[in-house]
gemmi code that builds the backbone of each chain (N, CA, C; Angstrom):
import gemmi

chains = {
    "A": [
        ("UNK", (75.273, 88.137, 123.705), (74.328, 88.061, 122.537), (73.566, 89.199, 123.488)),
        ("UNK", (73.254, 90.297, 122.980), (72.261, 91.100, 123.294), (70.739, 91.217, 122.458)),
        ("UNK", (69.982, 91.932, 123.052), (68.407, 92.197, 122.027), (68.435, 93.605, 122.142)),
        ("UNK", (67.865, 93.544, 120.758), (67.617, 95.164, 120.459), (66.398, 94.837, 119.941)),
        ("UNK", (65.632, 96.392, 119.724), (64.718, 96.343, 118.660), (65.029, 97.485, 117.597)),
        ("UNK", (64.275, 96.546, 116.559), (64.754, 97.217, 115.104), (63.846, 97.065, 114.085)),
        ("UNK", (63.253, 98.042, 113.831), (61.992, 98.283, 112.230), (61.081, 97.320, 113.172)),
        ("UNK", (60.505, 97.660, 114.097), (59.286, 97.180, 115.354), (59.343, 95.758, 116.034)),
        ("UNK", (61.012, 94.717, 115.242), (60.812, 93.606, 116.000), (61.802, 93.726, 116.967)),
        ("UNK", (62.085, 92.802, 118.045), (62.841, 92.212, 118.277), (64.157, 91.550, 118.280)),
        ("UNK", (65.249, 91.218, 117.621), (66.420, 90.427, 117.206), (67.565, 90.548, 118.221)),
        ("UNK", (68.239, 89.294, 118.540), (69.446, 88.715, 118.907), (70.569, 89.187, 117.992)),
        ("UNK", (71.478, 90.049, 118.820), (72.674, 90.783, 118.039), (73.978, 90.285, 118.435)),
        ("UNK", (75.096, 90.640, 117.997), (76.058, 90.246, 118.869), (76.826, 91.373, 118.850)),
        ("UNK", (78.013, 91.665, 119.138), (78.600, 92.765, 120.311), (78.673, 93.799, 118.936)),
        ("UNK", (78.818, 93.440, 118.047), (79.333, 94.030, 116.243), (77.980, 94.928, 115.966)),
        ("UNK", (76.759, 94.369, 116.417), (75.727, 94.925, 115.792), (74.851, 93.725, 114.225)),
        ("UNK", (75.626, 92.499, 114.482), (75.201, 91.333, 113.405), (74.478, 90.563, 114.102)),
        ("UNK", (73.290, 90.317, 113.063), (72.202, 89.106, 113.496), (72.621, 88.084, 113.873)),
        ("UNK", (72.309, 87.217, 115.320), (72.641, 86.108, 115.631), (71.855, 84.841, 114.928)),
        ("UNK", (70.720, 85.274, 114.220), (69.917, 84.638, 114.045), (69.348, 85.091, 112.260)),
        ("UNK", (69.543, 84.616, 111.352), (69.059, 85.040, 110.120), (67.841, 85.107, 110.126)),
        ("UNK", (66.965, 84.254, 110.188), (65.981, 84.239, 110.343), (64.528, 85.047, 110.883)),
        ("UNK", (65.422, 85.853, 111.701), (65.215, 86.986, 112.425), (64.568, 88.566, 111.192)),
        ("UNK", (65.280, 88.310, 110.251), (65.517, 89.626, 109.437), (64.584, 89.755, 108.629)),
        ("UNK", (64.334, 90.894, 108.782), (62.882, 91.001, 107.577), (64.226, 92.910, 106.839)),
        ("UNK", (62.954, 92.908, 105.288), (63.832, 93.766, 104.644), (63.376, 95.412, 105.409)),
        ("UNK", (62.085, 95.674, 106.212), (62.458, 96.898, 107.638), (63.597, 97.089, 108.241)),
        ("UNK", (64.257, 95.423, 108.661), (64.918, 95.164, 109.400), (66.163, 95.916, 108.941)),
        ("UNK", (66.852, 95.604, 107.645), (67.355, 96.110, 106.916), (67.734, 97.267, 106.397)),
        ("UNK", (66.729, 98.270, 106.692), (66.706, 99.162, 106.097), (67.393, 100.120, 107.327)),
        ("UNK", (66.769, 99.750, 108.596), (67.899, 100.094, 109.939), (68.725, 100.075, 109.926)),
        ("UNK", (68.991, 98.910, 109.591), (70.391, 98.933, 109.808), (71.208, 99.503, 108.882)),
        ("UNK", (70.758, 99.540, 107.890), (71.792, 100.188, 106.721), (71.980, 102.026, 107.128)),
        ("UNK", (70.407, 102.502, 107.646), (70.753, 104.278, 108.310), (71.778, 104.258, 109.329)),
        ("UNK", (71.655, 103.348, 110.101), (72.432, 103.120, 111.529), (73.774, 102.979, 111.061)),
        ("UNK", (74.065, 102.572, 109.931), (75.417, 101.932, 109.791), (75.618, 103.363, 108.128)),
        ("UNK", (74.943, 104.443, 108.173), (75.663, 105.347, 107.259), (74.878, 105.941, 105.519)),
        ("UNK", (74.322, 104.614, 105.764), (73.066, 104.554, 104.256), (72.063, 104.857, 104.228)),
        ("UNK", (71.464, 106.023, 103.678), (70.265, 106.406, 104.185), (69.107, 105.836, 103.036)),
        ("UNK", (69.339, 105.206, 102.295), (68.041, 104.190, 102.116), (69.112, 103.522, 100.915)),
        ("UNK", (68.576, 102.443, 100.376), (69.215, 101.302, 100.054), (68.437, 101.285, 98.703)),
        ("UNK", (69.558, 101.055, 97.736), (69.033, 101.378, 95.988), (69.061, 99.647, 95.977)),
        ("UNK", (68.310, 99.642, 94.512), (68.390, 98.452, 93.673), (69.836, 97.716, 93.512)),
        ("UNK", (70.911, 98.517, 93.236), (72.086, 98.283, 93.511), (72.621, 97.532, 94.714)),
        ("UNK", (72.193, 98.174, 95.958), (72.352, 97.655, 97.756), (71.684, 96.438, 97.330)),
        ("UNK", (70.613, 96.279, 97.591), (69.661, 95.512, 97.691), (70.278, 94.058, 96.803)),
        ("UNK", (71.311, 94.545, 95.627), (71.397, 93.209, 95.046), (72.472, 92.161, 95.595)),
        ("UNK", (73.776, 93.254, 96.100), (74.421, 92.684, 96.898), (74.231, 91.917, 98.208)),
        ("UNK", (73.344, 92.654, 98.833), (73.082, 92.514, 99.884), (72.260, 90.897, 99.824)),
        ("UNK", (70.843, 90.693, 98.826), (70.656, 89.569, 98.553), (71.576, 88.472, 98.328)),
        ("UNK", (72.471, 88.929, 97.469), (73.232, 87.527, 97.483), (74.603, 87.660, 98.502)),
        ("UNK", (74.516, 88.040, 99.352), (75.643, 87.688, 100.261), (74.265, 86.812, 101.298)),
        ("UNK", (73.081, 86.719, 101.387), (72.147, 86.379, 102.293), (71.989, 85.274, 101.407)),
        ("UNK", (71.639, 85.281, 100.453), (71.571, 83.948, 100.033), (72.488, 82.812, 99.373)),
        ("UNK", (73.846, 83.391, 99.256), (75.009, 82.408, 99.456), (74.885, 82.009, 100.920)),
        ("UNK", (75.081, 83.152, 101.601), (75.053, 81.921, 103.018), (74.182, 81.273, 103.732)),
        ("UNK", (73.132, 81.668, 102.992), (71.517, 80.530, 103.351), (72.091, 79.318, 102.844)),
        ("UNK", (72.510, 79.602, 101.242), (72.925, 78.643, 100.820), (74.367, 77.170, 101.212)),
        ("UNK", (75.044, 77.984, 101.508), (76.081, 77.131, 101.167), (77.127, 77.538, 102.986)),
        ("UNK", (76.491, 78.027, 103.893), (76.620, 78.251, 105.345), (77.918, 79.121, 105.824)),
        ("UNK", (78.209, 80.113, 104.533), (79.925, 81.121, 104.728), (79.036, 81.813, 103.957)),
        ("UNK", (79.764, 83.475, 103.973), (79.638, 84.660, 103.432), (80.563, 84.628, 101.922)),
        ("UNK", (80.354, 84.985, 100.925), (81.123, 85.028, 100.139), (82.219, 86.059, 100.147)),
        ("UNK", (83.499, 85.435, 100.002), (84.766, 86.007, 99.577), (84.739, 87.564, 98.838)),
        ("UNK", (85.541, 89.004, 99.171), (85.243, 90.327, 98.224), (85.586, 90.009, 97.102)),
        ("UNK", (86.274, 88.905, 96.691), (86.478, 88.547, 95.429), (85.586, 88.299, 94.739)),
        ("UNK", (84.185, 87.312, 95.166), (83.601, 86.270, 94.497), (82.547, 87.256, 94.537)),
        ("UNK", (81.936, 88.154, 95.672), (81.136, 89.139, 95.507), (81.161, 89.901, 94.512)),
        ("UNK", (82.705, 90.516, 93.814), (82.610, 91.341, 92.743), (82.684, 90.278, 91.542)),
        ("UNK", (82.905, 89.057, 91.531), (83.150, 88.201, 90.522), (81.469, 87.894, 89.820)),
        ("UNK", (81.036, 87.404, 90.822), (79.325, 86.604, 90.901), (78.316, 87.774, 90.933)),
        ("UNK", (78.396, 88.673, 92.279), (77.140, 89.123, 92.391), (76.831, 89.926, 90.969)),
        ("UNK", (77.200, 90.482, 90.164), (77.079, 91.296, 89.209), (77.283, 92.747, 89.261)),
        ("UNK", (78.014, 92.978, 90.684), (78.389, 94.366, 91.189), (79.248, 94.465, 90.895)),
        ("UNK", (80.864, 94.948, 90.635), (81.906, 95.290, 90.525), (82.210, 95.727, 91.215)),
        ("UNK", (83.721, 95.398, 91.625), (84.430, 95.966, 93.395), (84.289, 97.077, 93.179)),
        ("UNK", (84.458, 97.822, 92.092), (84.668, 99.353, 92.179), (83.354, 99.839, 92.761)),
        ("UNK", (82.296, 99.292, 92.326), (81.292, 99.991, 92.696), (80.853, 99.441, 93.931)),
        ("UNK", (81.149, 98.467, 94.568), (81.153, 97.935, 95.726), (81.191, 98.710, 96.735)),
        ("UNK", (82.591, 99.407, 96.876), (83.032, 100.408, 97.816), (82.802, 101.258, 97.624)),
        ("UNK", (82.066, 101.845, 96.819), (81.136, 102.915, 96.475), (79.685, 103.119, 97.051)),
        ("UNK", (78.681, 101.245, 96.744), (78.166, 101.551, 97.596), (78.085, 101.363, 98.911)),
        ("UNK", (79.033, 100.441, 99.539), (79.009, 100.126, 101.077), (80.466, 101.186, 100.859)),
        ("UNK", (80.649, 102.389, 101.366), (82.180, 102.664, 101.791), (83.115, 102.402, 102.710)),
        ("UNK", (82.255, 101.280, 103.745), (82.830, 101.043, 105.121), (82.876, 99.536, 105.216)),
        ("UNK", (83.444, 99.057, 103.932), (83.772, 97.537, 103.823), (82.395, 97.100, 103.175)),
        ("UNK", (82.054, 96.713, 101.974), (81.477, 95.852, 101.358), (80.967, 94.754, 101.878)),
        ("UNK", (81.570, 93.899, 102.100), (81.434, 92.640, 102.667), (80.923, 92.462, 104.124)),
        ("UNK", (81.351, 92.784, 104.849), (81.499, 93.257, 106.023), (79.498, 94.009, 106.194)),
        ("UNK", (79.639, 95.428, 105.125), (78.228, 95.810, 105.704), (76.906, 95.270, 105.091)),
        ("UNK", (77.197, 94.409, 104.211), (76.279, 93.967, 102.935), (75.829, 93.166, 103.948)),
        ("UNK", (76.625, 91.932, 104.921), (76.669, 91.109, 105.574), (75.412, 91.153, 106.672)),
        ("UNK", (76.008, 92.270, 107.171), (75.629, 92.805, 108.491), (73.600, 93.473, 107.898)),
        ("UNK", (73.379, 94.095, 106.789), (72.199, 94.192, 106.512), (71.787, 93.477, 106.135)),
        ("UNK", (72.658, 92.325, 105.593), (71.578, 91.255, 105.434), (70.967, 90.348, 106.077)),
        ("UNK", (71.732, 90.550, 107.557), (71.179, 89.759, 108.335), (72.139, 88.110, 109.075)),
        ("UNK", (73.378, 88.253, 108.562), (74.175, 87.142, 108.163), (75.191, 87.173, 109.139)),
        ("UNK", (75.816, 86.172, 109.802), (76.945, 86.677, 110.477), (77.950, 87.587, 109.970)),
        ("UNK", (78.800, 87.964, 110.607), (80.154, 88.649, 110.182), (80.874, 87.685, 109.113)),
        ("UNK", (81.656, 88.059, 108.321), (82.383, 86.922, 107.376), (83.376, 87.274, 108.283)),
        ("UNK", (84.234, 85.975, 108.414), (85.211, 85.440, 109.021), (86.702, 85.292, 108.038)),
        ("UNK", (86.399, 85.569, 106.292), (87.355, 85.746, 105.877), (88.597, 86.930, 105.778)),
        ("UNK", (89.863, 86.687, 105.849), (90.780, 87.511, 105.731), (91.123, 87.931, 103.925)),
        ("UNK", (90.154, 87.871, 103.187), (90.065, 87.706, 101.218), (88.720, 88.833, 101.411)),
    ],
    "B": [
        ("UNK", (96.571, 109.624, 119.651), (96.269, 108.348, 118.327), (95.046, 108.377, 118.743)),
        ("UNK", (93.860, 107.786, 117.785), (92.460, 107.501, 118.215), (92.831, 105.533, 118.485)),
        ("UNK", (92.184, 105.220, 119.281), (91.929, 103.298, 119.888), (91.424, 103.124, 118.135)),
        ("UNK", (90.563, 103.394, 116.905), (90.824, 102.496, 116.088), (91.415, 102.854, 114.992)),
        ("UNK", (91.927, 102.145, 113.875), (92.862, 102.468, 113.051), (92.062, 102.719, 111.935)),
        ("UNK", (92.389, 103.898, 111.207), (91.532, 104.623, 109.985), (92.208, 104.729, 108.480)),
        ("UNK", (93.466, 104.384, 109.065), (94.426, 104.889, 108.071), (95.631, 103.823, 107.874)),
        ("UNK", (95.496, 103.100, 106.709), (97.437, 102.146, 106.730), (98.112, 102.557, 105.413)),
        ("UNK", (99.231, 102.832, 105.618), (100.140, 102.663, 104.472), (101.253, 101.954, 104.491)),
        ("UNK", (101.423, 101.008, 103.455), (101.785, 99.490, 103.280), (102.706, 99.496, 102.497)),
        ("UNK", (104.195, 99.345, 102.547), (105.294, 99.045, 102.146), (105.379, 97.835, 101.903)),
        ("UNK", (105.889, 97.491, 100.523), (106.288, 96.001, 99.696), (107.376, 96.335, 99.393)),
        ("UNK", (108.493, 95.702, 100.027), (110.117, 96.102, 99.680), (110.736, 94.545, 99.018)),
        ("UNK", (109.638, 93.815, 98.752), (110.610, 92.099, 98.291), (109.308, 91.428, 97.322)),
        ("UNK", (110.547, 91.122, 96.915), (110.384, 90.437, 95.360), (109.512, 88.883, 95.413)),
        ("UNK", (109.726, 88.440, 96.175), (109.570, 86.762, 96.212), (107.846, 87.034, 96.808)),
        ("UNK", (106.852, 85.769, 96.012), (105.897, 85.499, 96.466), (105.518, 85.944, 97.934)),
        ("UNK", (106.144, 85.204, 98.451), (105.933, 85.371, 99.748), (106.100, 87.073, 100.660)),
        ("UNK", (107.086, 87.431, 99.497), (107.241, 88.979, 100.742), (106.298, 89.950, 99.800)),
        ("UNK", (105.910, 89.274, 98.827), (105.040, 90.500, 98.370), (103.401, 90.396, 98.675)),
        ("UNK", (102.849, 88.524, 98.881), (101.532, 88.567, 99.685), (100.751, 88.825, 100.837)),
        ("UNK", (101.625, 89.477, 101.692), (101.486, 89.592, 103.320), (100.636, 91.162, 103.120)),
        ("UNK", (101.550, 92.006, 102.332), (101.497, 93.181, 101.978), (99.615, 93.768, 101.794)),
        ("UNK", (99.410, 92.681, 100.609), (98.107, 93.206, 99.415), (97.365, 92.195, 100.791)),
        ("UNK", (97.391, 91.424, 101.175), (96.618, 90.919, 102.150), (96.195, 92.016, 103.155)),
        ("UNK", (97.210, 92.518, 103.887), (96.949, 93.671, 104.902), (96.382, 94.505, 103.890)),
        ("UNK", (96.587, 95.016, 102.809), (95.949, 96.291, 102.408), (94.465, 96.231, 102.063)),
        ("UNK", (94.237, 94.451, 101.486), (92.830, 94.558, 101.041), (91.875, 94.450, 102.071)),
        ("UNK", (92.676, 93.721, 103.331), (91.921, 94.002, 104.285), (91.591, 94.628, 104.970)),
        ("UNK", (92.138, 95.577, 104.880), (91.947, 97.077, 105.773), (90.834, 97.697, 104.999)),
        ("UNK", (90.801, 97.573, 103.403), (89.908, 98.801, 102.653), (88.980, 97.564, 102.926)),
        ("UNK", (88.422, 96.293, 103.261), (87.515, 95.420, 103.813), (87.021, 95.755, 104.951)),
        ("UNK", (87.935, 96.323, 105.978), (87.291, 97.234, 107.004), (86.937, 98.575, 106.943)),
        ("UNK", (87.023, 98.977, 105.716), (86.500, 100.534, 105.583), (87.773, 101.404, 105.921)),
        ("UNK", (88.907, 100.818, 106.041), (90.161, 101.580, 106.735), (90.887, 101.970, 105.352)),
        ("UNK", (91.492, 103.267, 104.924), (92.055, 104.160, 104.061), (93.396, 103.512, 104.068)),
        ("UNK", (93.493, 103.486, 102.600), (95.454, 102.603, 102.463), (96.205, 102.940, 101.244)),
        ("UNK", (97.001, 102.992, 101.510), (98.115, 103.366, 100.691), (98.646, 102.146, 100.202)),
        ("UNK", (99.407, 101.504, 99.279), (100.572, 100.861, 99.283), (101.305, 101.453, 97.889)),
        ("UNK", (102.634, 101.290, 99.082), (104.076, 101.764, 98.375), (104.856, 100.763, 98.072)),
        ("UNK", (105.218, 100.868, 96.722), (106.147, 99.428, 96.405), (107.395, 99.883, 95.974)),
        ("UNK", (108.237, 99.074, 96.501), (109.566, 100.497, 96.370), (110.540, 98.454, 96.472)),
        ("UNK", (111.413, 99.208, 96.121), (113.009, 97.649, 95.662), (112.613, 96.233, 94.896)),
        ("UNK", (112.524, 95.687, 94.550), (112.286, 94.055, 94.459), (110.460, 94.262, 94.190)),
        ("UNK", (109.827, 94.873, 95.248), (108.598, 95.029, 95.664), (107.641, 95.369, 93.905)),
        ("UNK", (108.367, 96.374, 93.608), (107.917, 96.814, 92.282), (107.753, 95.622, 91.266)),
        ("UNK", (108.203, 94.463, 91.598), (107.946, 93.400, 90.761), (106.327, 92.831, 90.930)),
        ("UNK", (105.326, 93.429, 91.751), (104.534, 93.046, 91.841), (103.269, 94.274, 91.023)),
        ("UNK", (103.779, 95.355, 90.651), (103.131, 96.429, 89.586), (103.637, 96.090, 88.103)),
        ("UNK", (104.553, 95.579, 88.474), (105.247, 95.857, 86.743), (104.581, 95.146, 85.985)),
        ("UNK", (104.015, 95.121, 84.658), (103.502, 94.517, 83.907), (104.008, 93.014, 83.289)),
        ("UNK", (105.641, 93.390, 83.201), (106.009, 92.319, 82.349), (106.938, 91.018, 83.643)),
        ("UNK", (106.372, 91.582, 85.051), (106.960, 90.199, 85.793), (105.863, 90.000, 86.951)),
        ("UNK", (104.897, 90.667, 87.231), (103.935, 90.758, 88.062), (103.219, 89.287, 88.095)),
        ("UNK", (103.209, 88.375, 86.805), (102.419, 86.962, 86.834), (103.803, 86.213, 86.547)),
        ("UNK", (104.770, 86.979, 87.120), (106.066, 85.251, 86.952), (106.549, 85.504, 88.485)),
        ("UNK", (106.167, 86.197, 89.823), (106.555, 86.185, 91.260), (106.542, 84.822, 91.451)),
        ("UNK", (108.002, 84.583, 92.189), (107.952, 82.923, 92.463), (108.439, 82.698, 94.065)),
        ("UNK", (108.415, 82.097, 94.670), (108.662, 81.184, 95.926), (110.426, 81.484, 95.601)),
        ("UNK", (110.808, 82.117, 96.776), (112.189, 81.781, 97.357), (112.758, 80.429, 98.112)),
        ("UNK", (113.313, 79.036, 97.211), (113.554, 78.392, 97.307), (114.613, 77.881, 98.113)),
        ("UNK", (115.483, 79.266, 97.569), (116.405, 79.207, 98.140), (117.041, 80.189, 99.426)),
        ("UNK", (117.506, 79.679, 100.622), (117.804, 80.434, 102.025), (116.468, 80.744, 102.267)),
        ("UNK", (115.602, 80.030, 102.404), (114.471, 79.903, 103.361), (114.147, 78.682, 103.573)),
        ("UNK", (114.466, 78.956, 105.356), (114.345, 77.831, 106.160), (113.301, 77.310, 106.627)),
        ("UNK", (112.201, 78.267, 106.204), (110.538, 78.556, 106.610), (109.879, 77.573, 105.367)),
        ("UNK", (110.724, 76.558, 104.540), (109.799, 76.009, 103.644), (110.263, 74.360, 103.925)),
        ("UNK", (111.649, 74.148, 104.964), (111.949, 72.803, 105.957), (113.116, 71.994, 104.648)),
        ("UNK", (113.262, 72.679, 103.345), (113.493, 71.574, 102.606), (115.077, 71.688, 102.524)),
        ("UNK", (115.692, 71.190, 102.122), (117.498, 70.982, 102.319), (118.216, 71.804, 100.931)),
        ("UNK", (118.831, 72.666, 101.503), (119.725, 73.693, 100.908), (119.819, 73.182, 99.282)),
        ("UNK", (120.208, 72.215, 98.955), (120.769, 71.747, 97.923), (119.414, 71.689, 97.242)),
        ("UNK", (118.415, 71.103, 97.298), (117.083, 70.618, 97.053), (116.576, 72.377, 96.510)),
        ("UNK", (116.368, 73.053, 96.933), (116.170, 74.598, 96.961), (116.981, 74.806, 95.411)),
        ("UNK", (118.163, 74.538, 95.477), (118.552, 75.012, 94.084), (118.671, 74.315, 92.988)),
        ("UNK", (117.607, 72.964, 93.105), (117.638, 72.325, 91.820), (116.428, 73.210, 90.439)),
        ("UNK", (116.943, 72.953, 89.420), (116.210, 73.806, 88.750), (115.010, 73.478, 88.273)),
        ("UNK", (113.812, 74.527, 88.284), (112.617, 74.321, 88.764), (111.923, 74.278, 89.701)),
        ("UNK", (113.114, 74.135, 90.883), (111.891, 73.893, 92.451), (110.972, 75.648, 92.722)),
        ("UNK", (111.576, 75.963, 92.571), (111.118, 77.676, 92.640), (109.427, 77.599, 91.729)),
        ("UNK", (109.802, 77.236, 91.016), (108.529, 76.787, 89.927), (107.600, 76.068, 90.331)),
        ("UNK", (107.888, 75.214, 90.932), (107.067, 73.560, 91.366), (106.879, 74.205, 92.729)),
        ("UNK", (107.359, 74.779, 93.539), (106.685, 75.046, 94.706), (105.794, 76.626, 94.459)),
        ("UNK", (105.792, 77.404, 93.341), (104.953, 78.249, 93.893), (103.808, 77.603, 93.067)),
        ("UNK", (104.175, 77.098, 92.126), (102.476, 76.268, 91.494), (101.748, 75.508, 92.711)),
        ("UNK", (102.446, 75.285, 93.368), (101.695, 74.046, 94.371), (100.930, 75.235, 95.417)),
        ("UNK", (101.802, 76.243, 95.766), (101.401, 77.254, 96.494), (100.178, 78.268, 96.025)),
        ("UNK", (100.283, 78.454, 94.642), (99.121, 79.097, 93.955), (98.173, 78.143, 94.200)),
        ("UNK", (98.438, 76.497, 93.638), (96.712, 76.273, 93.593), (96.102, 75.981, 95.120)),
        ("UNK", (97.358, 76.254, 96.386), (96.448, 75.724, 97.662), (95.298, 77.246, 97.881)),
        ("UNK", (96.309, 78.535, 97.340), (95.791, 79.874, 97.521), (94.322, 79.844, 96.393)),
        ("UNK", (94.502, 79.611, 95.461), (92.965, 79.995, 94.841), (92.320, 78.884, 95.498)),
        ("UNK", (91.806, 77.446, 96.121), (91.116, 77.123, 97.065), (90.797, 77.767, 98.430)),
        ("UNK", (91.496, 79.004, 98.534), (91.313, 79.462, 98.980), (90.570, 80.743, 98.927)),
        ("UNK", (90.487, 80.928, 97.494), (89.890, 81.849, 96.826), (90.777, 83.356, 97.283)),
        ("UNK", (92.021, 83.219, 97.329), (93.168, 84.013, 97.109), (93.874, 84.578, 95.856)),
        ("UNK", (93.328, 85.622, 95.182), (93.665, 85.916, 93.839), (95.120, 85.408, 93.645)),
        ("UNK", (95.304, 85.408, 92.171), (97.238, 85.829, 91.947), (96.920, 87.303, 91.799)),
        ("UNK", (98.421, 87.275, 91.888), (99.332, 88.876, 92.408), (98.576, 89.939, 91.251)),
        ("UNK", (98.499, 89.805, 90.168), (98.045, 90.554, 88.982), (96.822, 91.049, 89.715)),
        ("UNK", (95.489, 90.020, 89.623), (94.361, 89.700, 90.014), (94.216, 91.024, 91.691)),
        ("UNK", (95.084, 89.956, 91.872), (95.152, 91.365, 93.968), (94.811, 92.269, 93.467)),
        ("UNK", (96.473, 92.573, 92.575), (96.749, 94.503, 92.684), (95.353, 94.994, 92.397)),
        ("UNK", (94.847, 94.597, 91.181), (93.661, 95.432, 90.811), (92.288, 95.034, 91.723)),
        ("UNK", (92.443, 94.282, 92.452), (91.060, 94.573, 92.948), (91.161, 95.155, 94.658)),
        ("UNK", (92.449, 95.657, 94.960), (92.995, 96.314, 95.869), (92.841, 97.808, 95.227)),
        ("UNK", (93.615, 98.073, 93.887), (93.051, 99.535, 93.078), (91.511, 99.977, 93.268)),
        ("UNK", (91.240, 99.109, 93.064), (89.741, 98.871, 92.655), (88.831, 99.134, 94.054)),
        ("UNK", (89.215, 98.734, 95.113), (88.573, 98.888, 96.166), (89.120, 100.628, 97.023)),
        ("UNK", (90.035, 101.549, 95.997), (90.166, 102.596, 96.393), (91.215, 103.039, 97.139)),
        ("UNK", (92.074, 102.065, 96.913), (93.584, 101.876, 97.773), (94.513, 102.779, 96.520)),
        ("UNK", (95.299, 103.770, 97.138), (96.504, 104.651, 96.526), (97.801, 103.521, 96.434)),
        ("UNK", (97.810, 103.031, 95.078), (99.200, 102.551, 94.640), (100.518, 103.614, 94.219)),
        ("UNK", (101.423, 103.049, 94.869), (102.846, 103.928, 94.194), (103.686, 103.506, 94.429)),
        ("UNK", (104.590, 104.175, 92.901), (105.759, 103.153, 92.629), (106.587, 104.247, 93.549)),
        ("UNK", (108.022, 103.711, 93.694), (109.150, 104.257, 94.767), (110.013, 105.193, 93.630)),
        ("UNK", (110.175, 106.534, 93.622), (111.016, 107.193, 92.916), (112.425, 106.268, 92.825)),
        ("UNK", (112.724, 106.380, 93.819), (114.390, 105.755, 94.153), (114.732, 104.556, 93.213)),
        ("UNK", (113.591, 103.644, 93.597), (114.029, 102.517, 92.919), (113.739, 102.189, 91.715)),
        ("UNK", (112.428, 103.072, 91.149), (112.480, 103.741, 89.857), (113.499, 103.666, 88.793)),
        ("UNK", (114.542, 104.929, 89.482), (115.608, 105.166, 89.185), (116.541, 104.048, 88.651)),
        ("UNK", (116.685, 103.457, 89.508), (117.762, 102.398, 89.960), (117.579, 101.460, 88.858)),
        ("UNK", (116.455, 100.919, 88.445), (116.022, 100.103, 87.827), (115.937, 100.541, 86.386)),
        ("UNK", (115.477, 101.980, 86.342), (115.814, 102.596, 84.810), (114.594, 102.069, 83.912)),
        ("UNK", (113.375, 102.011, 85.174), (111.967, 101.503, 84.775), (111.690, 102.982, 84.265)),
        ("UNK", (110.139, 103.009, 83.928), (109.383, 104.396, 83.418), (107.808, 103.850, 83.566)),
        ("UNK", (107.093, 104.861, 84.224), (105.168, 104.332, 84.272), (104.980, 103.339, 83.737)),
        ("UNK", (105.343, 103.916, 81.928), (104.509, 102.460, 81.028), (104.868, 100.961, 81.837)),
        ("UNK", (105.998, 100.844, 82.306), (106.331, 99.193, 82.641), (105.625, 99.393, 83.754)),
        ("UNK", (104.776, 99.789, 84.257), (103.773, 99.584, 85.179), (102.488, 99.207, 84.751)),
        ("UNK", (101.427, 98.545, 85.683), (99.887, 98.238, 85.660), (99.498, 99.737, 85.300)),
        ("UNK", (98.647, 99.984, 84.628), (97.678, 101.620, 84.826), (97.310, 101.967, 85.794)),
        ("UNK", (96.653, 100.846, 86.605), (96.435, 101.934, 88.222), (97.758, 102.036, 89.179)),
        ("UNK", (98.745, 101.740, 89.035), (100.096, 102.312, 89.346), (101.146, 102.852, 88.841)),
        ("UNK", (100.468, 104.214, 88.038), (101.536, 105.034, 87.475), (102.584, 105.901, 88.251)),
        ("UNK", (101.939, 106.055, 89.471), (102.175, 107.476, 90.164), (103.573, 107.065, 90.698)),
        ("UNK", (104.495, 107.728, 90.411), (105.896, 107.783, 90.972), (105.737, 108.697, 91.980)),
        ("UNK", (106.463, 108.114, 93.364), (107.054, 109.279, 94.295), (107.849, 108.881, 94.734)),
        ("UNK", (108.399, 110.417, 95.302), (109.865, 109.757, 96.451), (109.283, 109.802, 97.925)),
        ("UNK", (110.416, 109.653, 98.663), (109.924, 108.778, 100.179), (109.294, 110.447, 100.673)),
        ("UNK", (109.421, 111.296, 101.246), (109.161, 112.732, 101.248), (107.537, 112.231, 100.388)),
        ("UNK", (106.904, 112.637, 99.879), (105.460, 112.513, 99.490), (104.832, 111.626, 100.187)),
        ("UNK", (105.571, 109.996, 99.836), (105.114, 109.371, 100.747), (104.448, 109.233, 102.107)),
        ("UNK", (105.311, 110.171, 102.909), (104.879, 110.212, 104.075), (104.386, 111.615, 103.893)),
        ("UNK", (104.098, 111.900, 103.148), (102.898, 113.128, 103.030), (101.465, 112.407, 103.079)),
        ("UNK", (101.675, 111.386, 102.314), (100.520, 110.811, 101.476), (100.204, 109.412, 103.188)),
        ("UNK", (101.031, 109.493, 104.029), (101.113, 108.363, 104.934), (100.707, 109.064, 106.521)),
        ("UNK", (100.485, 110.610, 106.122), (100.009, 111.270, 107.166), (98.963, 110.849, 107.820)),
        ("UNK", (99.268, 110.994, 109.224), (97.504, 110.917, 109.929), (97.306, 109.365, 110.495)),
        ("UNK", (98.295, 108.248, 109.466), (97.833, 106.874, 109.859), (99.231, 106.102, 109.961)),
        ("UNK", (99.074, 105.211, 110.537), (99.848, 103.893, 110.537), (101.119, 103.154, 109.344)),
        ("UNK", (102.471, 103.521, 109.203), (102.970, 102.676, 108.715), (103.393, 101.470, 108.721)),
        ("UNK", (103.125, 100.652, 107.467), (103.583, 99.006, 107.765), (104.913, 98.682, 106.984)),
        ("UNK", (105.814, 98.473, 107.478), (107.101, 98.290, 106.321), (106.772, 96.363, 106.074)),
        ("UNK", (106.733, 96.176, 104.716), (106.540, 94.268, 104.828), (107.743, 93.888, 103.568)),
    ],
}
model = gemmi.Model(1)
for chain_id, residues in chains.items():
    chain = gemmi.Chain(chain_id)
    for i, (resn, *xyz) in enumerate(residues, 1):
        res = gemmi.Residue()
        res.name, res.seqid = resn, gemmi.SeqId(i, " ")
        for name, pos in zip(("N", "CA", "C"), xyz):
            atom = gemmi.Atom()
            atom.name, atom.element = name, gemmi.Element(name[0])
            atom.pos, atom.b_iso = gemmi.Position(*pos), 0.0
            res.add_atom(atom)
        chain.add_residue(res)
    model.add_chain(chain)
structure = gemmi.Structure()
structure.add_model(model)
structure.setup_entities()
């Protein structure tokens, strides 16, 4: 675990840059993580996915699979990959300040 | 070659459930990591994209020692359907989609899906036999062209 400065706050991250403590997250932190991962600005559709990931994780303790993300987030799979070309579930989790999803699907 | 895998081309050559899923999981998993992916369906692996067959892919219960089932029992009528049904139920619990939905998901993720020309000719199939996302029929040479610069995985 290491400590980094994101959007003016100190946060704990894992070696891949995922927040260790979801409660340290804020929207400006999300914007900054997005920028360093190739997404210049988060649109409403990005936020829809990020918020869905975050809410699901906080409510159930695990991040949704790409399948349920496509079915229940309101953003279909094709668009998910357009919004997050480097991997929707992984990147939306990172931006949403939750741990990296561990599923294979 | 770089330390990071940036592109994979996966060949699915078998038509049983346990022959098709690993390649699909590898392809979907690649796209989830942002890795470019192609899937090349050859021989009985074509069943995964065949509109008439992709809903009816079954576990091989004969000649499959991994099931730890007596050989005679594997051949009992309906055994293959029963084992497939049980496995499908367990997979659903893990959020692993049925083959038709999984292939569609992979296509939507931006992976390229291709049918092998030699197999299509052998089985006297045509593009209309396949799902709309996988109607491009290519030769082995064209496959190597598409796979250029990445890793090839044969399943």
